[in-house]
N, C-alpha and C positions, 0 to 999 in steps of 0.2 A: 268173114271167116265164121263158119258154123261152130258153135260151142254147145256144151251140154249143161243144162240146168237140172239139178235134182230137186224136185219138190216133195217134201215130206208132209203127207197129209192130203186128203181129198175131201175135206168137209164142206160146210155150207158156203164158205166165202172163196173157194178156190177157182171157180169156173172163169170169172173175168180175167184172172191172172193167166190162166192157161191160154185163153183165147188171145190175150194181148201178145203173148210170145209167138203164137201161130200167125197172127195177122200183122204185127208190127216189127217182127224180127225174123231172122233166118235161123235162129237157134233151136236146138232140140230140147224137148222137155221129157224127163223121165219122172213119172209120178209113182212114188213109193207109198204103198198103203197096205194095211192088212186085208182089205177087201178089194180085190182086183177089179171087180165090176164097177166100183165107184170111179176108179181111174179110167177104165174103158169108157164110161159114160162122159167123162170130161174130155177125153181125147177125140171121141166121135170119129175114129178111123183116120185121123190126120196123119200123114206120113212122117211128120217130125215129132210125133208123140209115142211114148212107150210106157206101158204099165209094168210095174214091178211089185210082186208080192213080197212085202217086208213088214215085219213087226219090229220097228226101230228100237223098241225098248227091250224086247226079249232076245233079239238076234243081233248081238254086238258085232259079230263077224260079218253079217250081211250088211249092216249099216256102214261098217268100215269100208267094205268093198265098194258100196254104192257111192260113198263120199269120195273115195280115191278116183273113181272113174268120171266124176263130174268136174266142171269148171267153176261152178258156183252152187251153193246150197241155199234153198229157201225153206225155212221150217215154219209150217202152219200147225205144228203139233201143239198140244196144251203147253202153256208157258213153263211148267215145272220140268219139262223134258228138254228144253233148249240147251241147257248146260252140257248134257251128254252129247248132243249134236256138235256144240261148239268145240268140245275137247277133241272130237274126231276131226273136225275141220282144221283145228290147230295142228294136229299130227300130220294130216294129209296136205296142209298148205293150201286150203281152199277158203275163199271168202264166204260169209254167211249173212243172210238177211232174215229178220223176223219182224213180226208186227206186235210183239209183246214188250212189256216193260222190262227194263234192264234190271236183272236180279243182282244181289250182291256177288254171287258166284260168277256171273257173266262179267260184271264190272272188274272183278279181280283178274280177268284175263287180258286186260287192256295192254299192259306192258309186253306180255308175251306175243300178243297178236301184232303189235306195232313192230317189235323186233323181227317178226317173221314176214313183215310187209303185207299183212292181211287186214282187211276191213271186216269187222263184225258189226253190221248196222242193225240196230234194234229200234223198236217203237216207230216202225215205218208202215203204219196203217192209218186208221181214222183217228181214234182217241185211245192210245197215243199215235201221233203221226201227222195227219193233216193239221191237227190243232197246233202242234209245235211250229210247223212251217208257216202257217198263216199268222201266228202270233209274232214270230221273228220278223216277218215281212212288215207288220205294223210297227214293231219296235224300231226297226232300222229306218223306216220311212220317217218316223217322228224324230229320231236322232239326227237324221240328215237335214231336218229343218230347224235344228237347235232345240228340240223338245226334250223334256225329261219325263220319263214314265213314273207316275206315282200310284197308279192303280191298275189292276188286271183282274177281270172276272170272266171266266170262261165256262160255258155249259155245253154239254154234248149228250145226245141221246138217240138211240135207235128205237123207233116207235111204229105202231101201225099208222098208215095214212088215215086221215079222218074217216073216210068211208069204210075202212077195214077195222075200225075201232069198235068191235062188236061183242066184247065180253066184259064182265064186271071188273076185271083187273086192269083194263085199259092198256094191255100189253100183249105182245106176241113175240115169239122167239125167232130172230133171224140169225142167231148164232148159239153156241153151246149153252143150254139151260144151266148146267152145273157151273160153268164159268160165271154166269150172271149171279148165281146165288153166292158163290165164293167172293165175288166183288162186293156183295152186300155185307160181308163180314170183315171188311178192312177198316181199321181205324183211320181217322183223318186228322190233318194238321194244316192250318192255314192262318193267314193274317187278314184281319178285317178292321178297317178304320184305326189302324195303329195298334191293335190288340192281337197278340198271338193266341190262337185257340187250338187246343188239342181235344179231339172227340174220340171216345172209345167206340169200338164196333157196336156195342150194345146200344149206344145212344146216337148212332149215325143218323137215323131217320127222325130224330127230334130236332135236328138242325135243318129244317125245311123252309124254303123261301118260295114266294111267288115269282115266276119268271115270265115276262111277256115277250113273245116272239112275233114281230110284225107280220101280219097276214095270217097268222095261225091262232093267236090268242094266248090265254094263260096256261102255264104249266107249273109243275113243282120241280124244285131243284134241291139237291143235297150234296154235301162235300164228297169229293173223289180223292181218296188216298192222301198223299203227302204233297200239298201244294208248295210248301216251303222249300223243298229241295230244288225247285225250279228257279228260285232266285239266282242261284249260282249258275244253273244251266243256261238261263236266259241272260245272264250277266246284268242283273237288275239290282240297283242299290237305292236307298232312300224311299222304299215303297211304304205306302200306307195300307194298301190292300193287295193281297195275292191269294186268289181263290180259283180253284178248278173244281167243277161240279158235274153231277149227272142229272140229266133232264128226264122227267117222267110226266105222265098225265096226272090230273088232279085225283086225290084220295090215295095215291100210291104210298106216300110216306107214313100216314097213320096206320094203314093196313099192314105194311111191312114191319113197322115197329111192333105191332101186336103179334105178327108171325114169329118174329125174333123172340118175343117174350114167352110165347108158347113152347119154345124149344124146337121149332120145326127146321132150324138151321144147324142143329147139333150134328157133329160128325164123330163124336167119341163113342157113344153107345150103339152097338149093333143089335138089331131086332130080328128075331126069328119070324119070318113072314109067311111061310107056306100055310095055306088054308085060312089066312086072316083077311078080313075086310078092312077097308080104310077106316071105318068107324071103330073097329076093334083096335086098330093101330093107334088111333087118337086116344082111346080109352087107356091103353097101356102107357102112352106117352104122358098123359095127364095123371095117371095113377088113380083112376076111378072106374066104376062099372060103365057099361055102354049107355045105360039110360041116363047117366048124369054128365055126359060129355058137354052138352051145350051149357048146362048150369055151371059146370066147373070153369069152362072158358069164360063165361060172363063174369063169374066171381073173381077169377084170377086177373082178368083185364079191366075189371070195373066198368063193364059195358052191359047193355041189355041183350037178352037172348035173341032179339031180332035186329041186332046191330049190323052194319055194313060188312064187317069182317066175317061174322058168322054166316051171312048170306053168301059171301064170296067163297068161303070154305065149303058150304053146302053145294054151290054150283060146281065147284072143283071136284066134288065127290068124296070129300074127306069125312062127311057125316052120313054116308050111305053104305050100301051093301055090296058095292063092287069089290071084287077080289084083287089083292095086290099081286101082280105077276112077278114077284121077286123072291129070292130065297133068303138072303140075309143082307141087311142094309142099314145104314144110319138114317136118321130122320131126314137129313138134307137130301140124300139120294132118293128116298121115297117121294119127297116133295118134287125133286127135279124130274123124276120119271113121270109123275102125274101132270106137272106143268107142261112137259114136252108133248104129252098126249092132247091136252086141252087148249093150250095157248099156242096153237100153230096156225100158220097162214094157210088158207084154203087156196086152191088153184085159181089163179087170176088175181088174187089180192095183192095190193101194193104195200110195201113197208115205206118208212120215211126216216131219213137221217136229218137231224137238226144240230147244228153247231153254231154257237154265237159267242164272239169275243166282245168284251166291253173294255176299252183301254182309256184311262185318264192320262192326259198329257198336259204338262205345264210348259209354257214358253217364257222363261224368266226375262229375256231381253224385250219381249213384247208385252210383258205383264198381263198375260191372259192364259186361260186354260180351256181345253176342249175334251170332249168325250167322243171317241171313235168307236163305231160299231161295225162289225163284220159278221155277216150271217150267211150260212150255207143251209139251204133246204133242198134235199135231193130225194126223189121218189124212185121206188123200184119200178121195174117194167113188168106189166101184167104178163104172166106166162114166160117171163124172162128173168134177167138178173135182178136180185134184190139191191136196194140202195146200200145196205150194209155190206154185201159182197163187193160191190163196185168200190165203195169208199175205203174198205179195208185192204183189198188185194191189189187194186191198181197202183197205189203209191209204191207198194213193195215190188210190183212188176216193173215199173218205170225205173226205180232205183237200181234194181238188179240188171236191167238192160244197160244202164249207164256204167255200172261197174264192169260188166262184160266187155263193153265197147271202149274201155279205157278213159272214160270221161271223169273219173273220180280219183283223186290222189291221196285222200285220207287213209290212214291206217290206224288200227287199234279198235277199241269198242266205242261206238258213237251212236247218237241219235240225230235226226235230221234238223239241226238248228243252224247249220252253216248255209251261207248264201249259195254255195256251189250245189247244194241239194235243193233248197226251197225254190229258187228262181226257176230252174228248168222243170222240176217236178210239178209245181203249181201251174206253170204255163201249159204243160202237156195235159194235166188234169182238166184245165179249162177247155182245151181242144176236145176233150172227151166228154164235155158237158157237165163237169163238176166245178161249179164256180160260186163265188161269194158276191153278195151285194153289200156295199159299204155306205155308211152315212156318218155325218159328223154333226155334233151339237156343241155350240159354244156354251161355256159355263160362266155364270155371272160371278164377278169378283166378290 
């Protein structure tokens, strides 16, 4: 039976999801976005696709009507807007799927959603999403063999493929630049070798470690948000290490700590920008005249004027005479705008998604321990879908199809840690070419 899916948002990761519904299901997809052309480009004339002009944040009536007419809602809007959508879904009695972290406001809707017989499935993307499902698969397999999990380390990152790593930052954007910058401002909380660690957002990049990915080499990793909350989510006790981190290319952490210290991630102060160059903006941000920008940066960061960070900012254009095409903005948005211009994929370039779990398992009855590794390396398709788009949107598409087809019985606010999610979703992802390589190493007593 054909049903209607309302997709809110037509951004960088939406295309594989839309194609999945057209190719793998008989359901209709209504894409609601402010820019109808973006929706039309995703639909490509397919008879089961329809574009809807809608500003979901400004047009409450339009959002309400669209939700009421759908059988399921998928929100790919920025995470801060999911609660508005969830409240409309609750009122209309419609299930909801997002790829974002569960916010406190979303979590508070659990009882109401359950009483209404609705599932609000969040964290159904890559990280979070695939990471949860593959972790639970490892945990359940170990438990089935009598094992006890004592350590979990997980790193995930979206990066340029090696041949596309062509700029000094070692990074290009396959999703929202602003969202990437906001993630860099989150504090972290984790457990390492029996010690609980809390890291402020200002010191996030000081907690940097070398991470080796087989076949790819060395990367840098730093903590990602609150790892401790997943002890309960994953039903883990007696842990010595619980750590979830972000993966980046080398020199990332040092440079981004310096960017933080310069105030380039500030959101509070608004700058009047008409007629200003990036260099003038930097002078204003640092409180010096234009000719002293490099000297002030070097002094403030205790680095030389020809250091790597200053070279990176010069390449980015922050020390030059390019005009800023914004009216009024905070430092974070000025940086986001410029990064979006300079750190973009050229036509035909591939991105790369890397996700690696390291799970330490003790087998008390056998008096032995092992370390299990599970690694995903997925590449974008030249002139086609990015790896980020595939790994974020396809899990959401598969889960949405399962909900519409009556294959899921859960209600309330959830993330995909149950076997009824991870087994079929991971199996279908494997059929779609998204698969993990696993290896095991015995640990000496």
